[in-house]
N, CA, C and O atoms as a Maestro MAE file, in Angstrom:
{
 s_m_m2io_version
 :::
 2.0.0
}

f_m_ct {
 s_m_title
 :::
 protein
 m_atom[288] {
  # First column is atom index #
  i_m_mmod_type
  r_m_x_coord
  r_m_y_coord
  r_m_z_coord
  i_m_residue_number
  s_m_chain_name
  s_m_pdb_residue_name
  s_m_pdb_atom_name
  i_m_atomic_number
  :::
  1 25 -15.530 5.881 8.486 1 A "MET " " N  " 7
  2 3 -14.470 6.195 7.523 1 A "MET " " CA " 6
  3 2 -13.766 5.310 7.719 1 A "MET " " C  " 6
  4 15 -13.809 4.585 8.713 1 A "MET " " O  " 8
  5 25 -12.871 5.210 6.643 2 A "LYS " " N  " 7
  6 3 -12.434 3.632 6.134 2 A "LYS " " CA " 6
  7 2 -10.912 3.829 5.623 2 A "LYS " " C  " 6
  8 15 -10.645 4.798 4.911 2 A "LYS " " O  " 8
  9 25 -9.833 2.816 6.029 3 A "LEU " " N  " 7
  10 3 -8.440 3.425 5.096 3 A "LEU " " CA " 6
  11 2 -8.274 2.274 3.568 3 A "LEU " " C  " 6
  12 15 -8.268 1.049 3.443 3 A "LEU " " O  " 8
  13 25 -8.171 3.287 2.722 4 A "VAL " " N  " 7
  14 3 -7.874 2.638 1.242 4 A "VAL " " CA " 6
  15 2 -6.803 3.037 0.980 4 A "VAL " " C  " 6
  16 15 -6.223 3.865 1.681 4 A "VAL " " O  " 8
  17 25 -6.301 2.513 -0.123 5 A "ASN " " N  " 7
  18 3 -4.870 2.829 -0.692 5 A "ASN " " CA " 6
  19 2 -4.790 2.505 -2.627 5 A "ASN " " C  " 6
  20 15 -5.285 1.763 -3.476 5 A "ASN " " O  " 8
  21 25 -3.778 3.680 -2.494 6 A "SER " " N  " 7
  22 3 -3.276 3.644 -4.149 6 A "SER " " CA " 6
  23 2 -2.554 2.525 -4.302 6 A "SER " " C  " 6
  24 15 -2.494 2.377 -5.522 6 A "SER " " O  " 8
  25 25 -1.714 1.265 -3.561 7 A "LEU " " N  " 7
  26 3 -0.718 0.322 -3.722 7 A "LEU " " CA " 6
  27 2 -0.668 0.014 -5.185 7 A "LEU " " C  " 6
  28 15 0.261 0.424 -5.881 7 A "LEU " " O  " 8
  29 25 -1.703 -0.737 -5.686 8 A "LYS " " N  " 7
  30 3 -1.617 -1.442 -7.278 8 A "LYS " " CA " 6
  31 2 -1.394 -0.564 -7.848 8 A "LYS " " C  " 6
  32 15 -0.505 -0.786 -8.669 8 A "LYS " " O  " 8
  33 25 -1.956 0.952 -7.863 9 A "LYS " " N  " 7
  34 3 -1.858 1.510 -9.005 9 A "LYS " " CA " 6
  35 2 0.001 1.855 -9.053 9 A "LYS " " C  " 6
  36 15 0.834 1.538 -9.901 9 A "LYS " " O  " 8
  37 25 0.128 2.544 -7.889 10 A "ILE " " N  " 7
  38 3 1.624 2.885 -7.737 10 A "ILE " " CA " 6
  39 2 2.887 1.949 -7.579 10 A "ILE " " C  " 6
  40 15 4.047 2.358 -7.545 10 A "ILE " " O  " 8
  41 25 2.506 0.697 -7.491 11 A "ARG " " N  " 7
  42 3 3.068 -0.828 -8.483 11 A "ARG " " CA " 6
  43 2 3.535 -0.733 -9.736 11 A "ARG " " C  " 6
  44 15 4.623 -0.843 -10.302 11 A "ARG " " O  " 8
  45 25 2.295 -0.474 -10.049 12 A "PHE " " N  " 7
  46 3 2.033 -0.638 -11.633 12 A "PHE " " CA " 6
  47 2 2.773 1.233 -12.525 12 A "PHE " " C  " 6
  48 15 3.009 1.189 -13.733 12 A "PHE " " O  " 8
  49 25 2.960 2.274 -11.939 13 A "GLU " " N  " 7
  50 3 3.132 3.117 -12.245 13 A "GLU " " CA " 6
  51 2 4.958 3.058 -11.963 13 A "GLU " " C  " 6
  52 15 5.795 3.612 -12.676 13 A "GLU " " O  " 8
  53 25 5.176 2.391 -10.974 14 A "ASN " " N  " 7
  54 3 6.531 1.849 -10.790 14 A "ASN " " CA " 6
  55 2 7.534 0.787 -11.611 14 A "ASN " " C  " 6
  56 15 8.446 0.201 -11.028 14 A "ASN " " O  " 8
  57 25 7.387 0.697 -12.357 15 A "ASN " " N  " 7
  58 3 8.164 -0.501 -13.459 15 A "ASN " " CA " 6
  59 2 7.411 -1.642 -13.266 15 A "ASN " " C  " 6
  60 15 8.025 -2.663 -13.575 15 A "ASN " " O  " 8
  61 25 5.662 -1.909 -12.633 16 A "GLU " " N  " 7
  62 3 5.170 -2.653 -12.776 16 A "GLU " " CA " 6
  63 2 5.497 -3.381 -12.104 16 A "GLU " " C  " 6
  64 15 5.235 -4.530 -12.458 16 A "GLU " " O  " 8
  65 25 6.278 -3.217 -10.707 17 A "ILE " " N  " 7
  66 3 6.832 -4.183 -9.805 17 A "ILE " " CA " 6
  67 2 5.760 -5.099 -9.070 17 A "ILE " " C  " 6
  68 15 4.674 -4.818 -8.564 17 A "ILE " " O  " 8
  69 25 6.608 -6.557 -9.221 18 A "SER " " N  " 7
  70 3 5.769 -7.465 -8.513 18 A "SER " " CA " 6
  71 2 4.885 -7.477 -6.981 18 A "SER " " C  " 6
  72 15 5.534 -7.281 -5.954 18 A "SER " " O  " 8
  73 25 3.868 -7.639 -6.924 19 A "GLN " " N  " 7
  74 3 3.781 -7.932 -5.517 19 A "GLN " " CA " 6
  75 2 4.895 -8.410 -4.505 19 A "GLN " " C  " 6
  76 15 5.301 -7.802 -3.515 19 A "GLN " " O  " 8
  77 25 5.290 -9.629 -4.978 20 A "GLN " " N  " 7
  78 3 6.500 -10.411 -4.503 20 A "GLN " " CA " 6
  79 2 7.878 -9.462 -4.222 20 A "GLN " " C  " 6
  80 15 8.563 -9.408 -3.201 20 A "GLN " " O  " 8
  81 25 8.022 -8.784 -5.412 21 A "ASP " " N  " 7
  82 3 9.265 -7.532 -5.459 21 A "ASP " " CA " 6
  83 2 8.888 -6.737 -4.572 21 A "ASP " " C  " 6
  84 15 9.818 -6.106 -4.070 21 A "ASP " " O  " 8
  85 25 7.936 -6.526 -4.198 22 A "LEU " " N  " 7
  86 3 7.484 -5.077 -3.217 22 A "LEU " " CA " 6
  87 2 7.599 -5.830 -1.903 22 A "LEU " " C  " 6
  88 15 8.150 -5.307 -0.934 22 A "LEU " " O  " 8
  89 25 7.135 -6.932 -1.864 23 A "ALA " " N  " 7
  90 3 7.035 -7.948 -0.256 23 A "ALA " " CA " 6
  91 2 8.383 -8.188 0.187 23 A "ALA " " C  " 6
  92 15 8.768 -7.709 1.253 23 A "ALA " " O  " 8
  93 25 9.306 -9.050 -0.706 24 A "ASN " " N  " 7
  94 3 11.082 -8.986 -0.509 24 A "ASN " " CA " 6
  95 2 11.166 -8.227 0.267 24 A "ASN " " C  " 6
  96 15 11.276 -8.486 1.465 24 A "ASN " " O  " 8
  97 25 11.117 -6.406 -0.529 25 A "ALA " " N  " 7
  98 3 11.949 -5.432 -0.527 25 A "ALA " " CA " 6
  99 2 11.510 -4.776 0.632 25 A "ALA " " C  " 6
  100 15 12.318 -3.885 0.892 25 A "ALA " " O  " 8
  101 25 10.233 -4.828 1.767 26 A "VAL " " N  " 7
  102 3 9.619 -4.392 2.591 26 A "VAL " " CA " 6
  103 2 9.928 -5.617 3.859 26 A "VAL " " C  " 6
  104 15 9.974 -5.257 5.036 26 A "VAL " " O  " 8
  105 25 10.074 -6.686 3.571 27 A "GLY " " N  " 7
  106 3 10.291 -7.768 4.843 27 A "GLY " " CA " 6
  107 2 8.862 -8.376 5.048 27 A "GLY " " C  " 6
  108 15 8.553 -8.126 6.213 27 A "GLY " " O  " 8
  109 25 7.759 -9.131 4.364 28 A "VAL " " N  " 7
  110 3 6.471 -9.075 4.486 28 A "VAL " " CA " 6
  111 2 6.101 -10.647 3.335 28 A "VAL " " C  " 6
  112 15 7.032 -11.042 2.633 28 A "VAL " " O  " 8
  113 25 5.055 -11.217 3.287 29 A "SER " " N  " 7
  114 3 5.004 -11.687 2.608 29 A "SER " " CA " 6
  115 2 3.923 -11.391 1.367 29 A "SER " " C  " 6
  116 15 3.121 -10.495 1.630 29 A "SER " " O  " 8
  117 25 3.799 -11.960 0.165 30 A "ARG " " N  " 7
  118 3 3.209 -11.461 -1.406 30 A "ARG " " CA " 6
  119 2 1.837 -11.436 -0.325 30 A "ARG " " C  " 6
  120 15 1.407 -10.351 0.067 30 A "ARG " " O  " 8
  121 25 1.213 -12.720 0.101 31 A "ILE " " N  " 7
  122 3 0.197 -12.225 0.477 31 A "ILE " " CA " 6
  123 2 -0.598 -11.100 1.474 31 A "ILE " " C  " 6
  124 15 -1.809 -10.878 1.498 31 A "ILE " " O  " 8
  125 25 0.406 -10.496 2.244 32 A "THR " " N  " 7
  126 3 0.440 -9.478 2.566 32 A "THR " " CA " 6
  127 2 0.324 -8.063 2.005 32 A "THR " " C  " 6
  128 15 -0.196 -7.094 2.557 32 A "THR " " O  " 8
  129 25 0.852 -8.118 0.912 33 A "ILE " " N  " 7
  130 3 0.908 -6.899 0.378 33 A "ILE " " CA " 6
  131 2 -0.588 -7.103 -0.623 33 A "ILE " " C  " 6
  132 15 -1.337 -6.149 -0.835 33 A "ILE " " O  " 8
  133 25 -0.832 -8.421 -1.140 34 A "HIS " " N  " 7
  134 3 -2.325 -8.574 -1.769 34 A "HIS " " CA " 6
  135 2 -3.391 -8.128 -1.145 34 A "HIS " " C  " 6
  136 15 -4.384 -7.604 -1.650 34 A "HIS " " O  " 8
  137 25 -3.066 -8.444 0.483 35 A "SER " " N  " 7
  138 3 -4.457 -8.171 1.275 35 A "SER " " CA " 6
  139 2 -4.424 -6.733 1.444 35 A "SER " " C  " 6
  140 15 -5.484 -6.116 1.340 35 A "SER " " O  " 8
  141 25 -3.282 -6.085 1.707 36 A "ILE " " N  " 7
  142 3 -3.039 -4.661 1.919 36 A "ILE " " CA " 6
  143 2 -3.795 -3.942 0.356 36 A "ILE " " C  " 6
  144 15 -4.626 -3.037 0.431 36 A "ILE " " O  " 8
  145 25 -3.575 -4.222 -0.282 37 A "GLU " " N  " 7
  146 3 -4.537 -3.671 -1.965 37 A "GLU " " CA " 6
  147 2 -5.681 -3.833 -1.826 37 A "GLU " " C  " 6
  148 15 -6.396 -2.842 -1.969 37 A "GLU " " O  " 8
  149 25 -6.206 -4.924 -1.548 38 A "THR " " N  " 7
  150 3 -7.802 -5.838 -1.691 38 A "THR " " CA " 6
  151 2 -8.389 -4.920 -0.486 38 A "THR " " C  " 6
  152 15 -9.587 -4.716 -0.678 38 A "THR " " O  " 8
  153 25 -7.819 -4.197 0.906 39 A "GLY " " N  " 7
  154 3 -8.400 -3.400 2.011 39 A "GLY " " CA " 6
  155 2 -8.671 -5.094 2.855 39 A "GLY " " C  " 6
  156 15 -9.734 -5.135 3.474 39 A "GLY " " O  " 8
  157 25 -8.110 -5.954 2.888 40 A "LYS " " N  " 7
  158 3 -8.413 -6.579 3.781 40 A "LYS " " CA " 6
  159 2 -7.699 -6.928 4.848 40 A "LYS " " C  " 6
  160 15 -8.033 -7.876 5.560 40 A "LYS " " O  " 8
  161 25 -6.607 -6.176 5.076 41 A "PHE " " N  " 7
  162 3 -5.552 -6.146 6.104 41 A "PHE " " CA " 6
  163 2 -4.992 -4.520 5.951 41 A "PHE " " C  " 6
  164 15 -4.714 -4.017 4.862 41 A "PHE " " O  " 8
  165 25 -4.903 -3.918 7.069 42 A "ASN " " N  " 7
  166 3 -4.599 -2.484 7.249 42 A "ASN " " CA " 6
  167 2 -3.219 -2.919 7.917 42 A "ASN " " C  " 6
  168 15 -3.026 -3.575 8.941 42 A "ASN " " O  " 8
  169 25 -2.237 -2.297 6.935 43 A "PRO " " N  " 7
  170 3 -0.999 -2.319 7.480 43 A "PRO " " CA " 6
  171 2 -0.327 -1.708 9.035 43 A "PRO " " C  " 6
  172 15 -1.115 -0.959 9.614 43 A "PRO " " O  " 8
  173 25 0.683 -1.882 9.581 44 A "SER " " N  " 7
  174 3 0.751 -1.317 10.553 44 A "SER " " CA " 6
  175 2 1.740 0.073 10.086 44 A "SER " " C  " 6
  176 15 2.002 0.282 8.901 44 A "SER " " O  " 8
  177 25 2.330 1.141 11.426 45 A "ALA " " N  " 7
  178 3 2.859 2.179 10.582 45 A "ALA " " CA " 6
  179 2 4.200 1.607 10.271 45 A "ALA " " C  " 6
  180 15 4.743 1.716 9.172 45 A "ALA " " O  " 8
  181 25 4.580 1.142 11.053 46 A "LEU " " N  " 7
  182 3 6.187 0.617 10.371 46 A "LEU " " CA " 6
  183 2 6.051 0.010 8.931 46 A "LEU " " C  " 6
  184 15 6.871 0.331 8.070 46 A "LEU " " O  " 8
  185 25 5.183 -0.729 8.698 47 A "LEU " " N  " 7
  186 3 5.299 -1.537 7.031 47 A "LEU " " CA " 6
  187 2 4.461 -0.144 5.864 47 A "LEU " " C  " 6
  188 15 4.717 0.006 4.670 47 A "LEU " " O  " 8
  189 25 3.482 0.671 6.681 48 A "ALA " " N  " 7
  190 3 3.165 2.001 6.015 48 A "ALA " " CA " 6
  191 2 4.413 2.512 5.639 48 A "ALA " " C  " 6
  192 15 4.659 2.377 4.441 48 A "ALA " " O  " 8
  193 25 5.376 3.127 6.398 49 A "LEU " " N  " 7
  194 3 6.606 3.974 6.093 49 A "LEU " " CA " 6
  195 2 7.236 2.785 4.905 49 A "LEU " " C  " 6
  196 15 7.314 3.045 3.704 49 A "LEU " " O  " 8
  197 25 7.628 1.540 5.480 50 A "LYS " " N  " 7
  198 3 8.805 0.935 4.408 50 A "LYS " " CA " 6
  199 2 8.039 1.296 3.119 50 A "LYS " " C  " 6
  200 15 8.593 1.873 2.183 50 A "LYS " " O  " 8
  201 25 6.711 0.922 3.110 51 A "ILE " " N  " 7
  202 3 6.522 0.989 1.771 51 A "ILE " " CA " 6
  203 2 6.754 2.267 0.930 51 A "ILE " " C  " 6
  204 15 7.184 2.388 -0.217 51 A "ILE " " O  " 8
  205 25 6.358 3.157 1.807 52 A "ALA " " N  " 7
  206 3 6.230 4.696 0.880 52 A "ALA " " CA " 6
  207 2 7.917 4.858 1.004 52 A "ALA " " C  " 6
  208 15 8.345 5.510 0.052 52 A "ALA " " O  " 8
  209 25 8.654 4.555 1.659 53 A "ARG " " N  " 7
  210 3 10.138 4.705 1.452 53 A "ARG " " CA " 6
  211 2 10.160 3.936 0.254 53 A "ARG " " C  " 6
  212 15 10.046 4.639 -0.750 53 A "ARG " " O  " 8
  213 25 10.227 3.194 0.125 54 A "PHE " " N  " 7
  214 3 10.872 2.458 -0.950 54 A "PHE " " CA " 6
  215 2 9.762 2.935 -2.224 54 A "PHE " " C  " 6
  216 15 10.082 2.336 -3.251 54 A "PHE " " O  " 8
  217 25 8.886 3.592 -2.385 55 A "PHE " " N  " 7
  218 3 8.464 4.525 -3.688 55 A "PHE " " CA " 6
  219 2 8.801 5.278 -3.822 55 A "PHE " " C  " 6
  220 15 8.708 5.841 -4.912 55 A "PHE " " O  " 8
  221 25 9.671 5.997 -2.367 56 A "ASN " " N  " 7
  222 3 9.904 7.344 -2.234 56 A "ASN " " CA " 6
  223 2 9.123 8.671 -2.216 56 A "ASN " " C  " 6
  224 15 9.277 9.882 -2.374 56 A "ASN " " O  " 8
  225 25 8.026 7.566 -1.880 57 A "LEU " " N  " 7
  226 3 6.902 8.981 -1.459 57 A "LEU " " CA " 6
  227 2 6.670 9.289 -0.119 57 A "LEU " " C  " 6
  228 15 7.584 9.196 0.700 57 A "LEU " " O  " 8
  229 25 5.292 9.726 0.265 58 A "THR " " N  " 7
  230 3 4.880 9.368 1.769 58 A "THR " " CA " 6
  231 2 3.549 8.911 1.770 58 A "THR " " C  " 6
  232 15 2.760 8.901 0.826 58 A "THR " " O  " 8
  233 25 3.319 8.388 3.375 59 A "VAL " " N  " 7
  234 3 2.305 7.609 3.461 59 A "VAL " " CA " 6
  235 2 1.204 7.944 2.955 59 A "VAL " " C  " 6
  236 15 0.421 7.089 2.542 59 A "VAL " " O  " 8
  237 25 0.836 9.800 2.872 60 A "ASN " " N  " 7
  238 3 -0.480 10.052 2.741 60 A "ASN " " CA " 6
  239 2 -0.265 9.738 0.773 60 A "ASN " " C  " 6
  240 15 -1.268 9.357 0.170 60 A "ASN " " O  " 8
  241 25 0.487 9.855 0.323 61 A "ASP " " N  " 7
  242 3 0.137 9.196 -1.069 61 A "ASP " " CA " 6
  243 2 0.250 8.368 -1.710 61 A "ASP " " C  " 6
  244 15 0.560 8.135 -2.878 61 A "ASP " " O  " 8
  245 25 -0.202 7.573 -0.335 62 A "ILE " " N  " 7
  246 3 -0.425 5.768 -0.630 62 A "ILE " " CA " 6
  247 2 -1.775 5.462 -0.078 62 A "ILE " " C  " 6
  248 15 -2.776 5.105 -0.700 62 A "ILE " " O  " 8
  249 25 -1.597 5.704 1.444 63 A "PHE " " N  " 7
  250 3 -3.102 5.033 2.051 63 A "PHE " " CA " 6
  251 2 -4.184 6.707 2.526 63 A "PHE " " C  " 6
  252 15 -3.636 7.805 2.626 63 A "PHE " " O  " 8
  253 25 -5.140 6.574 2.664 64 A "PHE " " N  " 7
  254 3 -5.652 7.735 2.725 64 A "PHE " " CA " 6
  255 2 -7.130 7.065 3.386 64 A "PHE " " C  " 6
  256 15 -7.478 5.892 3.254 64 A "PHE " " O  " 8
  257 25 -7.898 8.162 4.139 65 A "LEU " " N  " 7
  258 3 -9.245 7.595 4.678 65 A "LEU " " CA " 6
  259 2 -10.095 8.379 3.665 65 A "LEU " " C  " 6
  260 15 -9.896 9.509 3.217 65 A "LEU " " O  " 8
  261 25 -11.358 7.278 3.343 66 A "ILE " " N  " 7
  262 3 -12.427 7.474 2.571 66 A "ILE " " CA " 6
  263 2 -13.693 8.076 4.041 66 A "ILE " " C  " 6
  264 15 -13.588 7.668 5.198 66 A "ILE " " O  " 8
  265 25 -14.549 8.867 3.667 67 A "ASP " " N  " 7
  266 3 -16.112 8.438 4.472 67 A "ASP " " CA " 6
  267 2 -16.855 7.285 3.929 67 A "ASP " " C  " 6
  268 15 -16.737 6.608 2.907 67 A "ASP " " O  " 8
  269 25 -17.539 7.279 4.788 68 A "ASP " " N  " 7
  270 3 -18.684 6.755 4.012 68 A "ASP " " CA " 6
  271 2 -19.754 6.672 3.004 68 A "ASP " " C  " 6
  272 15 -20.579 5.823 2.666 68 A "ASP " " O  " 8
  273 25 -19.490 7.666 2.709 69 A "GLY " " N  " 7
  274 3 -20.303 8.266 1.231 69 A "GLY " " CA " 6
  275 2 -19.030 7.855 0.082 69 A "GLY " " C  " 6
  276 15 -19.441 7.649 -1.060 69 A "GLY " " O  " 8
  277 25 -17.717 7.741 0.279 70 A "GLY " " N  " 7
  278 3 -16.664 7.549 -0.577 70 A "GLY " " CA " 6
  279 2 -15.647 8.976 -0.677 70 A "GLY " " C  " 6
  280 15 -14.481 9.055 -1.063 70 A "GLY " " O  " 8
  281 25 -16.200 9.616 -0.376 71 A "ASP " " N  " 7
  282 3 -15.096 10.917 -0.135 71 A "ASP " " CA " 6
  283 2 -13.628 10.703 0.303 71 A "ASP " " C  " 6
  284 15 -13.182 10.040 1.239 71 A "ASP " " O  " 8
  285 25 -13.101 11.330 -0.484 72 A "ARG " " N  " 7
  286 3 -11.714 11.507 1.220 72 A "ARG " " CA " 6
  287 2 -11.699 13.090 1.777 72 A "ARG " " C  " 6
  288 15 -10.985 13.403 2.730 72 A "ARG " " O  " 8
  :::
 }
 m_bond[287] {
  # First column is bond index #
  i_m_from
  i_m_to
  i_m_order
  :::
  1 1 2 1
  2 2 3 1
  3 3 4 2
  4 3 5 1
  5 5 6 1
  6 6 7 1
  7 7 8 2
  8 7 9 1
  9 9 10 1
  10 10 11 1
  11 11 12 2
  12 11 13 1
  13 13 14 1
  14 14 15 1
  15 15 16 2
  16 15 17 1
  17 17 18 1
  18 18 19 1
  19 19 20 2
  20 19 21 1
  21 21 22 1
  22 22 23 1
  23 23 24 2
  24 23 25 1
  25 25 26 1
  26 26 27 1
  27 27 28 2
  28 27 29 1
  29 29 30 1
  30 30 31 1
  31 31 32 2
  32 31 33 1
  33 33 34 1
  34 34 35 1
  35 35 36 2
  36 35 37 1
  37 37 38 1
  38 38 39 1
  39 39 40 2
  40 39 41 1
  41 41 42 1
  42 42 43 1
  43 43 44 2
  44 43 45 1
  45 45 46 1
  46 46 47 1
  47 47 48 2
  48 47 49 1
  49 49 50 1
  50 50 51 1
  51 51 52 2
  52 51 53 1
  53 53 54 1
  54 54 55 1
  55 55 56 2
  56 55 57 1
  57 57 58 1
  58 58 59 1
  59 59 60 2
  60 59 61 1
  61 61 62 1
  62 62 63 1
  63 63 64 2
  64 63 65 1
  65 65 66 1
  66 66 67 1
  67 67 68 2
  68 67 69 1
  69 69 70 1
  70 70 71 1
  71 71 72 2
  72 71 73 1
  73 73 74 1
  74 74 75 1
  75 75 76 2
  76 75 77 1
  77 77 78 1
  78 78 79 1
  79 79 80 2
  80 79 81 1
  81 81 82 1
  82 82 83 1
  83 83 84 2
  84 83 85 1
  85 85 86 1
  86 86 87 1
  87 87 88 2
  88 87 89 1
  89 89 90 1
  90 90 91 1
  91 91 92 2
  92 91 93 1
  93 93 94 1
  94 94 95 1
  95 95 96 2
  96 95 97 1
  97 97 98 1
  98 98 99 1
  99 99 100 2
  100 99 101 1
  101 101 102 1
  102 102 103 1
  103 103 104 2
  104 103 105 1
  105 105 106 1
  106 106 107 1
  107 107 108 2
  108 107 109 1
  109 109 110 1
  110 110 111 1
  111 111 112 2
  112 111 113 1
  113 113 114 1
  114 114 115 1
  115 115 116 2
  116 115 117 1
  117 117 118 1
  118 118 119 1
  119 119 120 2
  120 119 121 1
  121 121 122 1
  122 122 123 1
  123 123 124 2
  124 123 125 1
  125 125 126 1
  126 126 127 1
  127 127 128 2
  128 127 129 1
  129 129 130 1
  130 130 131 1
  131 131 132 2
  132 131 133 1
  133 133 134 1
  134 134 135 1
  135 135 136 2
  136 135 137 1
  137 137 138 1
  138 138 139 1
  139 139 140 2
  140 139 141 1
  141 141 142 1
  142 142 143 1
  143 143 144 2
  144 143 145 1
  145 145 146 1
  146 146 147 1
  147 147 148 2
  148 147 149 1
  149 149 150 1
  150 150 151 1
  151 151 152 2
  152 151 153 1
  153 153 154 1
  154 154 155 1
  155 155 156 2
  156 155 157 1
  157 157 158 1
  158 158 159 1
  159 159 160 2
  160 159 161 1
  161 161 162 1
  162 162 163 1
  163 163 164 2
  164 163 165 1
  165 165 166 1
  166 166 167 1
  167 167 168 2
  168 167 169 1
  169 169 170 1
  170 170 171 1
  171 171 172 2
  172 171 173 1
  173 173 174 1
  174 174 175 1
  175 175 176 2
  176 175 177 1
  177 177 178 1
  178 178 179 1
  179 179 180 2
  180 179 181 1
  181 181 182 1
  182 182 183 1
  183 183 184 2
  184 183 185 1
  185 185 186 1
  186 186 187 1
  187 187 188 2
  188 187 189 1
  189 189 190 1
  190 190 191 1
  191 191 192 2
  192 191 193 1
  193 193 194 1
  194 194 195 1
  195 195 196 2
  196 195 197 1
  197 197 198 1
  198 198 199 1
  199 199 200 2
  200 199 201 1
  201 201 202 1
  202 202 203 1
  203 203 204 2
  204 203 205 1
  205 205 206 1
  206 206 207 1
  207 207 208 2
  208 207 209 1
  209 209 210 1
  210 210 211 1
  211 211 212 2
  212 211 213 1
  213 213 214 1
  214 214 215 1
  215 215 216 2
  216 215 217 1
  217 217 218 1
  218 218 219 1
  219 219 220 2
  220 219 221 1
  221 221 222 1
  222 222 223 1
  223 223 224 2
  224 223 225 1
  225 225 226 1
  226 226 227 1
  227 227 228 2
  228 227 229 1
  229 229 230 1
  230 230 231 1
  231 231 232 2
  232 231 233 1
  233 233 234 1
  234 234 235 1
  235 235 236 2
  236 235 237 1
  237 237 238 1
  238 238 239 1
  239 239 240 2
  240 239 241 1
  241 241 242 1
  242 242 243 1
  243 243 244 2
  244 243 245 1
  245 245 246 1
  246 246 247 1
  247 247 248 2
  248 247 249 1
  249 249 250 1
  250 250 251 1
  251 251 252 2
  252 251 253 1
  253 253 254 1
  254 254 255 1
  255 255 256 2
  256 255 257 1
  257 257 258 1
  258 258 259 1
  259 259 260 2
  260 259 261 1
  261 261 262 1
  262 262 263 1
  263 263 264 2
  264 263 265 1
  265 265 266 1
  266 266 267 1
  267 267 268 2
  268 267 269 1
  269 269 270 1
  270 270 271 1
  271 271 272 2
  272 271 273 1
  273 273 274 1
  274 274 275 1
  275 275 276 2
  276 275 277 1
  277 277 278 1
  278 278 279 1
  279 279 280 2
  280 279 281 1
  281 281 282 1
  282 282 283 1
  283 283 284 2
  284 283 285 1
  285 285 286 1
  286 286 287 1
  287 287 288 2
  :::
 }
}
């Protein structure tokens, strides 16, 4: 199983907020947001919750598991 996310899509659906603006809002660097979006970094539970709260969504709205075949 692999953790994936729809963070980039959600940023663009919310006034095309930049990676830097999101990073500033949740207290991390822009490269951290980029690394999350590209799947190079899995956020801590605390960071995932901060991101979800920023967008007024649940963690499950942004992050989800896929199996090895690509299914959710």
